[in-house]
N, CA, C and O atoms as a Maestro MAE file, in Angstrom:
{
 s_m_m2io_version
 :::
 2.0.0
}

f_m_ct {
 s_m_title
 :::
 protein
 m_atom[312] {
  # First column is atom index #
  i_m_mmod_type
  r_m_x_coord
  r_m_y_coord
  r_m_z_coord
  i_m_residue_number
  s_m_chain_name
  s_m_pdb_residue_name
  s_m_pdb_atom_name
  i_m_atomic_number
  :::
  1 25 -6.653 4.527 7.849 1 A "UNK " " N  " 7
  2 3 -7.261 5.711 8.666 1 A "UNK " " CA " 6
  3 2 -6.080 6.333 9.514 1 A "UNK " " C  " 6
  4 15 -4.918 5.934 9.590 1 A "UNK " " O  " 8
  5 25 -6.617 7.299 10.066 2 A "UNK " " N  " 7
  6 3 -5.869 7.905 10.984 2 A "UNK " " CA " 6
  7 2 -5.719 7.503 12.444 2 A "UNK " " C  " 6
  8 15 -5.063 8.059 13.325 2 A "UNK " " O  " 8
  9 25 -6.446 6.453 12.499 3 A "UNK " " N  " 7
  10 3 -6.772 5.892 13.940 3 A "UNK " " CA " 6
  11 2 -5.357 4.676 14.357 3 A "UNK " " C  " 6
  12 15 -5.182 3.599 13.787 3 A "UNK " " O  " 8
  13 25 -4.733 5.094 15.182 4 A "UNK " " N  " 7
  14 3 -3.619 3.934 15.472 4 A "UNK " " CA " 6
  15 2 -4.302 2.459 15.589 4 A "UNK " " C  " 6
  16 15 -5.456 2.231 15.951 4 A "UNK " " O  " 8
  17 25 -3.357 1.556 15.214 5 A "UNK " " N  " 7
  18 3 -3.862 0.368 15.242 5 A "UNK " " CA " 6
  19 2 -4.987 -0.166 14.701 5 A "UNK " " C  " 6
  20 15 -5.598 -1.087 15.244 5 A "UNK " " O  " 8
  21 25 -5.335 0.372 13.603 6 A "UNK " " N  " 7
  22 3 -6.705 0.283 12.871 6 A "UNK " " CA " 6
  23 2 -6.492 -0.776 11.790 6 A "UNK " " C  " 6
  24 15 -7.444 -1.429 11.364 6 A "UNK " " O  " 8
  25 25 -5.313 -0.937 11.372 7 A "UNK " " N  " 7
  26 3 -5.119 -2.062 10.233 7 A "UNK " " CA " 6
  27 2 -5.641 -3.262 10.297 7 A "UNK " " C  " 6
  28 15 -5.567 -3.929 11.329 7 A "UNK " " O  " 8
  29 25 -6.255 -3.705 9.166 8 A "UNK " " N  " 7
  30 3 -6.902 -4.937 9.197 8 A "UNK " " CA " 6
  31 2 -6.616 -6.114 8.263 8 A "UNK " " C  " 6
  32 15 -6.447 -7.262 8.676 8 A "UNK " " O  " 8
  33 25 -6.567 -5.723 6.868 9 A "UNK " " N  " 7
  34 3 -6.218 -6.735 5.860 9 A "UNK " " CA " 6
  35 2 -5.591 -6.057 4.834 9 A "UNK " " C  " 6
  36 15 -5.785 -6.572 3.733 9 A "UNK " " O  " 8
  37 25 -4.778 -4.891 4.843 10 A "UNK " " N  " 7
  38 3 -4.204 -4.203 3.560 10 A "UNK " " CA " 6
  39 2 -2.769 -4.160 3.912 10 A "UNK " " C  " 6
  40 15 -2.312 -4.072 5.051 10 A "UNK " " O  " 8
  41 25 -2.119 -4.231 2.815 11 A "UNK " " N  " 7
  42 3 -0.622 -3.799 2.872 11 A "UNK " " CA " 6
  43 2 -0.149 -3.199 1.650 11 A "UNK " " C  " 6
  44 15 -0.577 -3.599 0.568 11 A "UNK " " O  " 8
  45 25 0.711 -2.259 1.736 12 A "UNK " " N  " 7
  46 3 1.240 -1.474 0.497 12 A "UNK " " CA " 6
  47 2 2.576 -1.839 0.332 12 A "UNK " " C  " 6
  48 15 3.254 -2.184 1.300 12 A "UNK " " O  " 8
  49 25 3.082 -1.790 -0.966 13 A "UNK " " N  " 7
  50 3 4.374 -1.791 -1.299 13 A "UNK " " CA " 6
  51 2 4.604 -0.296 -2.029 13 A "UNK " " C  " 6
  52 15 4.030 0.065 -3.056 13 A "UNK " " O  " 8
  53 25 5.453 0.388 -1.359 14 A "UNK " " N  " 7
  54 3 5.719 1.717 -1.628 14 A "UNK " " CA " 6
  55 2 6.884 1.672 -2.845 14 A "UNK " " C  " 6
  56 15 7.936 1.048 -2.703 14 A "UNK " " O  " 8
  57 25 6.575 2.350 -3.939 15 A "UNK " " N  " 7
  58 3 7.335 2.418 -4.984 15 A "UNK " " CA " 6
  59 2 8.300 3.816 -4.873 15 A "UNK " " C  " 6
  60 15 9.384 3.915 -5.449 15 A "UNK " " O  " 8
  61 25 7.811 4.680 -4.179 16 A "UNK " " N  " 7
  62 3 8.615 6.202 -3.783 16 A "UNK " " CA " 6
  63 2 8.373 6.391 -2.245 16 A "UNK " " C  " 6
  64 15 7.527 5.876 -1.514 16 A "UNK " " O  " 8
  65 25 9.468 7.371 -1.955 17 A "UNK " " N  " 7
  66 3 9.372 7.803 -0.595 17 A "UNK " " CA " 6
  67 2 7.978 8.318 -0.257 17 A "UNK " " C  " 6
  68 15 7.371 9.031 -1.057 17 A "UNK " " O  " 8
  69 25 7.472 7.970 0.905 18 A "UNK " " N  " 7
  70 3 6.469 8.474 1.255 18 A "UNK " " CA " 6
  71 2 6.524 9.143 2.770 18 A "UNK " " C  " 6
  72 15 6.217 8.499 3.773 18 A "UNK " " O  " 8
  73 25 6.887 10.300 2.792 19 A "UNK " " N  " 7
  74 3 7.139 10.774 4.075 19 A "UNK " " CA " 6
  75 2 6.070 11.268 4.942 19 A "UNK " " C  " 6
  76 15 6.252 11.595 6.115 19 A "UNK " " O  " 8
  77 25 4.889 11.314 4.294 20 A "UNK " " N  " 7
  78 3 3.562 11.466 4.981 20 A "UNK " " CA " 6
  79 2 3.215 10.382 5.712 20 A "UNK " " C  " 6
  80 15 2.264 10.376 6.494 20 A "UNK " " O  " 8
  81 25 3.983 9.396 5.485 21 A "UNK " " N  " 7
  82 3 3.471 7.905 6.268 21 A "UNK " " CA " 6
  83 2 4.386 7.607 7.604 21 A "UNK " " C  " 6
  84 15 4.185 6.677 8.385 21 A "UNK " " O  " 8
  85 25 5.477 8.634 7.709 22 A "UNK " " N  " 7
  86 3 6.383 8.526 8.628 22 A "UNK " " CA " 6
  87 2 5.970 8.874 10.035 22 A "UNK " " C  " 6
  88 15 4.944 9.537 10.191 22 A "UNK " " O  " 8
  89 25 6.700 8.474 11.098 23 A "UNK " " N  " 7
  90 3 6.459 8.882 12.454 23 A "UNK " " CA " 6
  91 2 6.746 10.332 12.627 23 A "UNK " " C  " 6
  92 15 7.857 10.708 12.253 23 A "UNK " " O  " 8
  93 25 5.975 11.158 13.102 24 A "UNK " " N  " 7
  94 3 5.887 12.448 13.611 24 A "UNK " " CA " 6
  95 2 5.984 12.631 15.042 24 A "UNK " " C  " 6
  96 15 6.893 13.272 15.569 24 A "UNK " " O  " 8
  97 25 5.054 12.072 15.660 25 A "UNK " " N  " 7
  98 3 4.900 12.177 17.210 25 A "UNK " " CA " 6
  99 2 3.837 11.181 17.521 25 A "UNK " " C  " 6
  100 15 3.103 10.621 16.706 25 A "UNK " " O  " 8
  101 25 3.859 11.030 18.909 26 A "UNK " " N  " 7
  102 3 2.855 10.164 19.500 26 A "UNK " " CA " 6
  103 2 1.463 10.314 19.006 26 A "UNK " " C  " 6
  104 15 0.697 9.351 18.983 26 A "UNK " " O  " 8
  105 25 1.114 11.516 18.607 27 A "UNK " " N  " 7
  106 3 -0.084 11.862 18.134 27 A "UNK " " CA " 6
  107 2 -0.249 11.778 16.685 27 A "UNK " " C  " 6
  108 15 -1.370 11.922 16.198 27 A "UNK " " O  " 8
  109 25 0.793 11.553 15.946 28 A "UNK " " N  " 7
  110 3 0.862 11.222 14.517 28 A "UNK " " CA " 6
  111 2 1.965 10.210 14.356 28 A "UNK " " C  " 6
  112 15 3.089 10.562 13.998 28 A "UNK " " O  " 8
  113 25 1.630 8.846 14.638 29 A "UNK " " N  " 7
  114 3 2.686 7.734 14.669 29 A "UNK " " CA " 6
  115 2 3.024 7.271 13.364 29 A "UNK " " C  " 6
  116 15 3.949 6.479 13.186 29 A "UNK " " O  " 8
  117 25 2.346 7.709 12.478 30 A "UNK " " N  " 7
  118 3 2.584 7.139 10.952 30 A "UNK " " CA " 6
  119 2 2.219 5.620 10.853 30 A "UNK " " C  " 6
  120 15 1.417 5.122 11.643 30 A "UNK " " O  " 8
  121 25 2.812 4.914 9.890 31 A "UNK " " N  " 7
  122 3 2.510 3.550 9.653 31 A "UNK " " CA " 6
  123 2 3.924 2.631 9.751 31 A "UNK " " C  " 6
  124 15 5.030 3.098 9.478 31 A "UNK " " O  " 8
  125 25 3.717 1.395 10.139 32 A "UNK " " N  " 7
  126 3 4.678 0.430 10.481 32 A "UNK " " CA " 6
  127 2 5.136 -0.162 9.089 32 A "UNK " " C  " 6
  128 15 4.373 -0.631 8.245 32 A "UNK " " O  " 8
  129 25 6.671 -0.051 8.979 33 A "UNK " " N  " 7
  130 3 7.310 -1.015 7.928 33 A "UNK " " CA " 6
  131 2 7.379 -2.302 8.426 33 A "UNK " " C  " 6
  132 15 8.059 -2.547 9.423 33 A "UNK " " O  " 8
  133 25 6.699 -3.221 7.792 34 A "UNK " " N  " 7
  134 3 7.112 -4.680 8.330 34 A "UNK " " CA " 6
  135 2 7.720 -5.662 7.161 34 A "UNK " " C  " 6
  136 15 7.881 -6.854 7.422 34 A "UNK " " O  " 8
  137 25 8.014 -5.199 6.019 35 A "UNK " " N  " 7
  138 3 8.666 -6.123 5.062 35 A "UNK " " CA " 6
  139 2 9.455 -5.472 4.269 35 A "UNK " " C  " 6
  140 15 9.509 -4.244 4.342 35 A "UNK " " O  " 8
  141 25 10.289 -6.252 3.273 36 A "UNK " " N  " 7
  142 3 11.056 -5.808 2.109 36 A "UNK " " CA " 6
  143 2 10.952 -6.667 1.132 36 A "UNK " " C  " 6
  144 15 10.982 -7.872 1.380 36 A "UNK " " O  " 8
  145 25 10.808 -6.187 -0.165 37 A "UNK " " N  " 7
  146 3 10.765 -7.123 -1.208 37 A "UNK " " CA " 6
  147 2 12.478 -7.216 -1.454 37 A "UNK " " C  " 6
  148 15 13.311 -6.320 -1.589 37 A "UNK " " O  " 8
  149 25 12.587 -8.471 -1.451 38 A "UNK " " N  " 7
  150 3 14.017 -9.122 -1.546 38 A "UNK " " CA " 6
  151 2 14.063 -9.858 -2.970 38 A "UNK " " C  " 6
  152 15 15.214 -10.162 -3.283 38 A "UNK " " O  " 8
  153 25 13.322 -10.128 -3.677 39 A "UNK " " N  " 7
  154 3 13.320 -10.801 -4.732 39 A "UNK " " CA " 6
  155 2 11.956 -10.509 -5.630 39 A "UNK " " C  " 6
  156 15 10.877 -10.416 -5.045 39 A "UNK " " O  " 8
  157 25 12.038 -10.370 -7.054 40 A "UNK " " N  " 7
  158 3 10.916 -10.173 -7.773 40 A "UNK " " CA " 6
  159 2 10.447 -8.745 -7.920 40 A "UNK " " C  " 6
  160 15 9.240 -8.578 -8.090 40 A "UNK " " O  " 8
  161 25 11.175 -7.782 -7.879 41 A "UNK " " N  " 7
  162 3 11.256 -6.529 -8.007 41 A "UNK " " CA " 6
  163 2 10.563 -6.087 -9.119 41 A "UNK " " C  " 6
  164 15 9.742 -5.169 -9.101 41 A "UNK " " O  " 8
  165 25 10.976 -6.911 -10.355 42 A "UNK " " N  " 7
  166 3 10.419 -6.813 -11.585 42 A "UNK " " CA " 6
  167 2 8.883 -6.986 -11.763 42 A "UNK " " C  " 6
  168 15 8.299 -6.470 -12.716 42 A "UNK " " O  " 8
  169 25 8.275 -7.695 -10.860 43 A "UNK " " N  " 7
  170 3 6.745 -7.859 -10.670 43 A "UNK " " CA " 6
  171 2 6.258 -6.860 -10.243 43 A "UNK " " C  " 6
  172 15 5.312 -6.322 -10.820 43 A "UNK " " O  " 8
  173 25 7.014 -6.185 -8.676 44 A "UNK " " N  " 7
  174 3 6.510 -5.128 -8.204 44 A "UNK " " CA " 6
  175 2 6.344 -3.789 -9.456 44 A "UNK " " C  " 6
  176 15 5.353 -3.142 -9.794 44 A "UNK " " O  " 8
  177 25 7.517 -3.751 -9.837 45 A "UNK " " N  " 7
  178 3 7.496 -2.484 -10.996 45 A "UNK " " CA " 6
  179 2 6.267 -2.504 -12.066 45 A "UNK " " C  " 6
  180 15 5.566 -1.545 -12.388 45 A "UNK " " O  " 8
  181 25 6.196 -3.730 -12.491 46 A "UNK " " N  " 7
  182 3 5.018 -4.187 -13.418 46 A "UNK " " CA " 6
  183 2 3.909 -3.972 -12.802 46 A "UNK " " C  " 6
  184 15 3.113 -3.328 -13.486 46 A "UNK " " O  " 8
  185 25 3.461 -4.327 -11.536 47 A "UNK " " N  " 7
  186 3 2.169 -3.775 -10.773 47 A "UNK " " CA " 6
  187 2 2.065 -2.364 -10.722 47 A "UNK " " C  " 6
  188 15 0.950 -1.856 -10.842 47 A "UNK " " O  " 8
  189 25 3.196 -1.569 -10.539 48 A "UNK " " N  " 7
  190 3 3.279 -0.197 -10.561 48 A "UNK " " CA " 6
  191 2 2.818 0.609 -11.816 48 A "UNK " " C  " 6
  192 15 2.414 1.772 -11.831 48 A "UNK " " O  " 8
  193 25 2.954 -0.210 -12.817 49 A "UNK " " N  " 7
  194 3 2.736 0.245 -14.222 49 A "UNK " " CA " 6
  195 2 1.169 0.041 -14.777 49 A "UNK " " C  " 6
  196 15 0.778 0.473 -15.861 49 A "UNK " " O  " 8
  197 25 0.562 -0.512 -14.066 50 A "UNK " " N  " 7
  198 3 -0.737 -0.872 -14.502 50 A "UNK " " CA " 6
  199 2 -1.721 0.290 -14.483 50 A "UNK " " C  " 6
  200 15 -1.594 1.171 -13.632 50 A "UNK " " O  " 8
  201 25 -2.863 0.333 -15.540 51 A "UNK " " N  " 7
  202 3 -3.809 1.494 -15.260 51 A "UNK " " CA " 6
  203 2 -4.511 1.592 -14.192 51 A "UNK " " C  " 6
  204 15 -4.961 0.547 -13.720 51 A "UNK " " O  " 8
  205 25 -4.780 2.813 -13.559 52 A "UNK " " N  " 7
  206 3 -5.416 3.113 -12.425 52 A "UNK " " CA " 6
  207 2 -6.492 4.023 -12.788 52 A "UNK " " C  " 6
  208 15 -6.511 4.590 -13.881 52 A "UNK " " O  " 8
  209 25 -7.624 4.217 -11.665 53 A "UNK " " N  " 7
  210 3 -8.632 5.068 -11.787 53 A "UNK " " CA " 6
  211 2 -9.048 5.384 -10.334 53 A "UNK " " C  " 6
  212 15 -8.597 4.793 -9.353 53 A "UNK " " O  " 8
  213 25 -9.874 6.288 -10.304 54 A "UNK " " N  " 7
  214 3 -10.347 6.574 -8.903 54 A "UNK " " CA " 6
  215 2 -11.815 5.968 -8.623 54 A "UNK " " C  " 6
  216 15 -12.624 6.029 -9.549 54 A "UNK " " O  " 8
  217 25 -12.073 5.587 -7.821 55 A "UNK " " N  " 7
  218 3 -13.455 4.827 -7.446 55 A "UNK " " CA " 6
  219 2 -14.051 5.438 -6.355 55 A "UNK " " C  " 6
  220 15 -13.492 5.449 -5.259 55 A "UNK " " O  " 8
  221 25 -15.438 6.091 -6.603 56 A "UNK " " N  " 7
  222 3 -15.978 6.757 -5.544 56 A "UNK " " CA " 6
  223 2 -16.867 5.655 -4.796 56 A "UNK " " C  " 6
  224 15 -17.652 4.958 -5.439 56 A "UNK " " O  " 8
  225 25 -16.714 5.528 -3.429 57 A "UNK " " N  " 7
  226 3 -17.515 4.811 -2.723 57 A "UNK " " CA " 6
  227 2 -18.196 5.664 -1.519 57 A "UNK " " C  " 6
  228 15 -18.105 6.889 -1.444 57 A "UNK " " O  " 8
  229 25 -18.887 4.850 -0.590 58 A "UNK " " N  " 7
  230 3 -19.641 5.423 0.437 58 A "UNK " " CA " 6
  231 2 -18.796 6.114 1.587 58 A "UNK " " C  " 6
  232 15 -19.224 6.909 2.424 58 A "UNK " " O  " 8
  233 25 -17.344 5.581 1.431 59 A "UNK " " N  " 7
  234 3 -16.284 6.085 2.418 59 A "UNK " " CA " 6
  235 2 -15.573 7.187 1.759 59 A "UNK " " C  " 6
  236 15 -14.663 7.697 2.413 59 A "UNK " " O  " 8
  237 25 -15.809 7.638 0.620 60 A "UNK " " N  " 7
  238 3 -15.101 8.597 -0.110 60 A "UNK " " CA " 6
  239 2 -14.426 7.882 -1.342 60 A "UNK " " C  " 6
  240 15 -14.627 6.702 -1.629 60 A "UNK " " O  " 8
  241 25 -13.576 8.764 -2.055 61 A "UNK " " N  " 7
  242 3 -12.881 8.171 -3.318 61 A "UNK " " CA " 6
  243 2 -11.746 7.428 -3.014 61 A "UNK " " C  " 6
  244 15 -10.794 7.937 -2.422 61 A "UNK " " O  " 8
  245 25 -11.769 6.283 -3.366 62 A "UNK " " N  " 7
  246 3 -10.348 5.537 -3.519 62 A "UNK " " CA " 6
  247 2 -9.556 5.598 -4.683 62 A "UNK " " C  " 6
  248 15 -9.934 5.171 -5.774 62 A "UNK " " O  " 8
  249 25 -8.272 6.214 -4.430 63 A "UNK " " N  " 7
  250 3 -7.521 6.844 -5.390 63 A "UNK " " CA " 6
  251 2 -6.569 5.704 -5.959 63 A "UNK " " C  " 6
  252 15 -6.177 4.836 -5.179 63 A "UNK " " O  " 8
  253 25 -6.210 5.681 -7.207 64 A "UNK " " N  " 7
  254 3 -5.177 4.960 -7.799 64 A "UNK " " CA " 6
  255 2 -5.567 3.450 -7.682 64 A "UNK " " C  " 6
  256 15 -4.693 2.627 -7.411 64 A "UNK " " O  " 8
  257 25 -6.776 3.098 -7.867 65 A "UNK " " N  " 7
  258 3 -7.379 1.592 -7.856 65 A "UNK " " CA " 6
  259 2 -6.930 1.084 -9.418 65 A "UNK " " C  " 6
  260 15 -7.087 1.737 -10.450 65 A "UNK " " O  " 8
  261 25 -6.420 -0.056 -9.313 66 A "UNK " " N  " 7
  262 3 -6.168 -0.672 -10.672 66 A "UNK " " CA " 6
  263 2 -7.253 -1.064 -11.227 66 A "UNK " " C  " 6
  264 15 -8.154 -1.616 -10.596 66 A "UNK " " O  " 8
  265 25 -7.292 -0.802 -12.574 67 A "UNK " " N  " 7
  266 3 -8.715 -1.003 -13.406 67 A "UNK " " CA " 6
  267 2 -8.911 -2.544 -13.482 67 A "UNK " " C  " 6
  268 15 -10.006 -3.036 -13.213 67 A "UNK " " O  " 8
  269 25 -7.923 -3.246 -13.823 68 A "UNK " " N  " 7
  270 3 -7.981 -4.570 -13.561 68 A "UNK " " CA " 6
  271 2 -7.393 -5.183 -12.345 68 A "UNK " " C  " 6
  272 15 -6.241 -4.864 -12.052 68 A "UNK " " O  " 8
  273 25 -8.044 -6.030 -11.596 69 A "UNK " " N  " 7
  274 3 -7.705 -6.299 -10.380 69 A "UNK " " CA " 6
  275 2 -6.473 -7.047 -10.369 69 A "UNK " " C  " 6
  276 15 -6.292 -7.850 -11.284 69 A "UNK " " O  " 8
  277 25 -5.625 -6.911 -9.501 70 A "UNK " " N  " 7
  278 3 -4.363 -7.566 -9.351 70 A "UNK " " CA " 6
  279 2 -4.344 -8.622 -8.167 70 A "UNK " " C  " 6
  280 15 -4.568 -8.383 -6.981 70 A "UNK " " O  " 8
  281 25 -4.069 -9.686 -8.674 71 A "UNK " " N  " 7
  282 3 -4.091 -11.044 -7.550 71 A "UNK " " CA " 6
  283 2 -2.787 -11.559 -7.410 71 A "UNK " " C  " 6
  284 15 -2.102 -12.119 -8.266 71 A "UNK " " O  " 8
  285 25 -2.489 -11.277 -6.086 72 A "UNK " " N  " 7
  286 3 -1.345 -11.980 -5.517 72 A "UNK " " CA " 6
  287 2 -1.438 -13.519 -5.206 72 A "UNK " " C  " 6
  288 15 -2.171 -13.935 -4.309 72 A "UNK " " O  " 8
  289 25 -0.771 -14.234 -5.877 73 A "UNK " " N  " 7
  290 3 -1.203 -15.823 -5.656 73 A "UNK " " CA " 6
  291 2 -0.036 -16.427 -4.670 73 A "UNK " " C  " 6
  292 15 -0.216 -17.531 -4.156 73 A "UNK " " O  " 8
  293 25 1.006 -15.780 -4.449 74 A "UNK " " N  " 7
  294 3 2.062 -16.440 -3.360 74 A "UNK " " CA " 6
  295 2 2.722 -15.208 -2.913 74 A "UNK " " C  " 6
  296 15 2.782 -14.108 -3.463 74 A "UNK " " O  " 8
  297 25 3.267 -15.677 -1.654 75 A "UNK " " N  " 7
  298 3 3.827 -14.642 -0.873 75 A "UNK " " CA " 6
  299 2 4.809 -15.569 -0.071 75 A "UNK " " C  " 6
  300 15 4.266 -16.632 0.231 75 A "UNK " " O  " 8
  301 25 6.018 -15.461 0.325 76 A "UNK " " N  " 7
  302 3 6.757 -16.251 1.145 76 A "UNK " " CA " 6
  303 2 7.571 -15.502 2.176 76 A "UNK " " C  " 6
  304 15 8.000 -14.370 1.953 76 A "UNK " " O  " 8
  305 25 7.779 -16.158 3.320 77 A "UNK " " N  " 7
  306 3 8.416 -15.396 4.448 77 A "UNK " " CA " 6
  307 2 9.696 -15.974 4.833 77 A "UNK " " C  " 6
  308 15 9.794 -17.160 5.146 77 A "UNK " " O  " 8
  309 25 10.594 -15.236 4.819 78 A "UNK " " N  " 7
  310 3 12.078 -15.708 5.231 78 A "UNK " " CA " 6
  311 2 12.393 -15.679 6.669 78 A "UNK " " C  " 6
  312 15 13.507 -16.025 7.064 78 A "UNK " " O  " 8
  :::
 }
 m_bond[311] {
  # First column is bond index #
  i_m_from
  i_m_to
  i_m_order
  :::
  1 1 2 1
  2 2 3 1
  3 3 4 2
  4 3 5 1
  5 5 6 1
  6 6 7 1
  7 7 8 2
  8 7 9 1
  9 9 10 1
  10 10 11 1
  11 11 12 2
  12 11 13 1
  13 13 14 1
  14 14 15 1
  15 15 16 2
  16 15 17 1
  17 17 18 1
  18 18 19 1
  19 19 20 2
  20 19 21 1
  21 21 22 1
  22 22 23 1
  23 23 24 2
  24 23 25 1
  25 25 26 1
  26 26 27 1
  27 27 28 2
  28 27 29 1
  29 29 30 1
  30 30 31 1
  31 31 32 2
  32 31 33 1
  33 33 34 1
  34 34 35 1
  35 35 36 2
  36 35 37 1
  37 37 38 1
  38 38 39 1
  39 39 40 2
  40 39 41 1
  41 41 42 1
  42 42 43 1
  43 43 44 2
  44 43 45 1
  45 45 46 1
  46 46 47 1
  47 47 48 2
  48 47 49 1
  49 49 50 1
  50 50 51 1
  51 51 52 2
  52 51 53 1
  53 53 54 1
  54 54 55 1
  55 55 56 2
  56 55 57 1
  57 57 58 1
  58 58 59 1
  59 59 60 2
  60 59 61 1
  61 61 62 1
  62 62 63 1
  63 63 64 2
  64 63 65 1
  65 65 66 1
  66 66 67 1
  67 67 68 2
  68 67 69 1
  69 69 70 1
  70 70 71 1
  71 71 72 2
  72 71 73 1
  73 73 74 1
  74 74 75 1
  75 75 76 2
  76 75 77 1
  77 77 78 1
  78 78 79 1
  79 79 80 2
  80 79 81 1
  81 81 82 1
  82 82 83 1
  83 83 84 2
  84 83 85 1
  85 85 86 1
  86 86 87 1
  87 87 88 2
  88 87 89 1
  89 89 90 1
  90 90 91 1
  91 91 92 2
  92 91 93 1
  93 93 94 1
  94 94 95 1
  95 95 96 2
  96 95 97 1
  97 97 98 1
  98 98 99 1
  99 99 100 2
  100 99 101 1
  101 101 102 1
  102 102 103 1
  103 103 104 2
  104 103 105 1
  105 105 106 1
  106 106 107 1
  107 107 108 2
  108 107 109 1
  109 109 110 1
  110 110 111 1
  111 111 112 2
  112 111 113 1
  113 113 114 1
  114 114 115 1
  115 115 116 2
  116 115 117 1
  117 117 118 1
  118 118 119 1
  119 119 120 2
  120 119 121 1
  121 121 122 1
  122 122 123 1
  123 123 124 2
  124 123 125 1
  125 125 126 1
  126 126 127 1
  127 127 128 2
  128 127 129 1
  129 129 130 1
  130 130 131 1
  131 131 132 2
  132 131 133 1
  133 133 134 1
  134 134 135 1
  135 135 136 2
  136 135 137 1
  137 137 138 1
  138 138 139 1
  139 139 140 2
  140 139 141 1
  141 141 142 1
  142 142 143 1
  143 143 144 2
  144 143 145 1
  145 145 146 1
  146 146 147 1
  147 147 148 2
  148 147 149 1
  149 149 150 1
  150 150 151 1
  151 151 152 2
  152 151 153 1
  153 153 154 1
  154 154 155 1
  155 155 156 2
  156 155 157 1
  157 157 158 1
  158 158 159 1
  159 159 160 2
  160 159 161 1
  161 161 162 1
  162 162 163 1
  163 163 164 2
  164 163 165 1
  165 165 166 1
  166 166 167 1
  167 167 168 2
  168 167 169 1
  169 169 170 1
  170 170 171 1
  171 171 172 2
  172 171 173 1
  173 173 174 1
  174 174 175 1
  175 175 176 2
  176 175 177 1
  177 177 178 1
  178 178 179 1
  179 179 180 2
  180 179 181 1
  181 181 182 1
  182 182 183 1
  183 183 184 2
  184 183 185 1
  185 185 186 1
  186 186 187 1
  187 187 188 2
  188 187 189 1
  189 189 190 1
  190 190 191 1
  191 191 192 2
  192 191 193 1
  193 193 194 1
  194 194 195 1
  195 195 196 2
  196 195 197 1
  197 197 198 1
  198 198 199 1
  199 199 200 2
  200 199 201 1
  201 201 202 1
  202 202 203 1
  203 203 204 2
  204 203 205 1
  205 205 206 1
  206 206 207 1
  207 207 208 2
  208 207 209 1
  209 209 210 1
  210 210 211 1
  211 211 212 2
  212 211 213 1
  213 213 214 1
  214 214 215 1
  215 215 216 2
  216 215 217 1
  217 217 218 1
  218 218 219 1
  219 219 220 2
  220 219 221 1
  221 221 222 1
  222 222 223 1
  223 223 224 2
  224 223 225 1
  225 225 226 1
  226 226 227 1
  227 227 228 2
  228 227 229 1
  229 229 230 1
  230 230 231 1
  231 231 232 2
  232 231 233 1
  233 233 234 1
  234 234 235 1
  235 235 236 2
  236 235 237 1
  237 237 238 1
  238 238 239 1
  239 239 240 2
  240 239 241 1
  241 241 242 1
  242 242 243 1
  243 243 244 2
  244 243 245 1
  245 245 246 1
  246 246 247 1
  247 247 248 2
  248 247 249 1
  249 249 250 1
  250 250 251 1
  251 251 252 2
  252 251 253 1
  253 253 254 1
  254 254 255 1
  255 255 256 2
  256 255 257 1
  257 257 258 1
  258 258 259 1
  259 259 260 2
  260 259 261 1
  261 261 262 1
  262 262 263 1
  263 263 264 2
  264 263 265 1
  265 265 266 1
  266 266 267 1
  267 267 268 2
  268 267 269 1
  269 269 270 1
  270 270 271 1
  271 271 272 2
  272 271 273 1
  273 273 274 1
  274 274 275 1
  275 275 276 2
  276 275 277 1
  277 277 278 1
  278 278 279 1
  279 279 280 2
  280 279 281 1
  281 281 282 1
  282 282 283 1
  283 283 284 2
  284 283 285 1
  285 285 286 1
  286 286 287 1
  287 287 288 2
  288 287 289 1
  289 289 290 1
  290 290 291 1
  291 291 292 2
  292 291 293 1
  293 293 294 1
  294 294 295 1
  295 295 296 2
  296 295 297 1
  297 297 298 1
  298 298 299 1
  299 299 300 2
  300 299 301 1
  301 301 302 1
  302 302 303 1
  303 303 304 2
  304 303 305 1
  305 305 306 1
  306 306 307 1
  307 307 308 2
  308 307 309 1
  309 309 310 1
  310 310 311 1
  311 311 312 2
  :::
 }
}
């Protein structure tokens, strides 16, 4: 959402630059970057290639949703 500090349980791995998510001003703070893929980029690239579609919901249309759910079974923190 556009509401600051509204993140709850999602994270995103950006495969491209997304300047629309960058800090612009106090009124448009953007989104925080809190991690980096340091190993396993082939897995990230494979996830980026899966078939996607748009899903209409009561909240609007969710874009680029994987047709088959992607389940992350392990994440490590260094």
